[in-house]
C-alpha positions, 0 to 999 in steps of 0.5 A, a space after each residue: 209508385 215512387 221509389 227513392 233512397 237516401 242514407 241507406 233507407 229505401 222509401 216506397 210511396 204509393 203515388 196515386 193521390 187522386 185515387 186515394 192510392 188505390 192499388 192496381 196489380 201494376 202497383 203491387 208488382 212494383 212494390 214486390 219488385 222493390 222489396 224483393 231487391 232490397 238487401 241488408 248490405 244496401 239498406 238499413 230500413 224500408 219505409 212505405 207511405 202514401 202520397 197525399 191524404 191517404 196511405 192506401 184505399 186498398 185494391 183498385 176496384 175499377 181496374 179489377 172490374 175491367 178484367 173479369 176472370 175465371 176462378 183459375 185466372 183470378 187465382 193466378 192474377 192474385 198470386 202473381 201480384 198481391 201474393 208476391 207482395 206478401 211473400 216479399 214483405 215477410 221474407 225481406 231481411 230489411 225491416 219495413 216501417 209503415 208510415 201511415 199518413 192517412 186512411 188504410 183500407 182493405 189491402 192497405 190495412 193488410 200492408 200495415 199488418 205485414 209491416 214490421 213496425 207501423 206509425 199512423 197519423 192520429 186522424 187516420 181511419 182503418 177498415 178491413 173492408 173486403 166484406 163490403 164488396 163480397 171478398 175475403 181479406 187478401 194480401 195476407 189479411 187472413 194470415 197476418 191480421 190474426 197474428 197481429 191483433 188476435 183471432 177474435 179481434 181479426 174476425 170482428 174486423 173482417 166480418 163487419 168491415 167496420 171503420 175504426 180510428 188510429 187510437 183503436 188501431 194502436 190498442 189492437 197493436 195494428 200500429 205501434 203508435 198514433 201521433 199528431 199529423 205534424 209529428 209523424 215524419 219525425 217519429 218515423 225518422 227517429 225510429 228508422 234512425 234507431 233501427 239503422 244504427 243497429 246490426 241490420 243483418 242480425 235484425 233480419 235474422 230476428 224477423 226471419 226467426 219470428 215469422 218462420 217460428 209462428 207455425 212451428 212446434 215449440 221444439 222445432 222453433 227452439 232448434 231453429 232459434 238456436 241455429 240462427 243464434 249460432 250464426 249470429 255468434 260468429 258474426 262481425 256484429 256480435 264481435 263489435 257489440 261485445 267489444 263495445 260493451 267491454 270498452 264501455 262505448 256505443 257499438 258501431 255496426 256496419 
């Protein structure tokens, strides 16, 4: 995985174009490590993309086939690799944007679903392809996909493993938008710039509240929302936002 940063943006690129960026356990750990280490005082956004013509073809079946495991060992391997990716992406306070430069299959699709925002080139193809190899969706697929596209749509995608285009991905809200390939970089850059100009720590609180409140009863969710709002009200970002409003200018968040 290629990892670099500039101007407060952490850029993570799956870098196995010859294998359509199929994900090995090593790649999963590199991705998890990078996201776990990201903090709002260092980064304003994270962009995940792929090298070459694909975002990711999913798990590397060839490498997985070389390491046959017992059920217990398989559980441990998945938990310590792709499971780490899910936890890192859901808990990361820095907003994550998927720049889907090509096909997103299997675990690649799951990573798109886990991202906070996603933009895809119009000629990208998607598939929750696990069923095609006798597996259930992993990398958070059984959890996040129904939340993103709805339960019935998620069941259809998972049960059939059908392939679909970027326009349908946008209709399902798996991605925010499908754009021409030559406009993808600019569209993502514009979005990242907009996010980066905002109060990153506050956006992290929004993400945390939304994720944690998905499984809470409404009264507990409301209480947690009120708790985080109380914290936000005492923040420097809120003070700057109010001051900018009263002075009729754009806020300048740190």
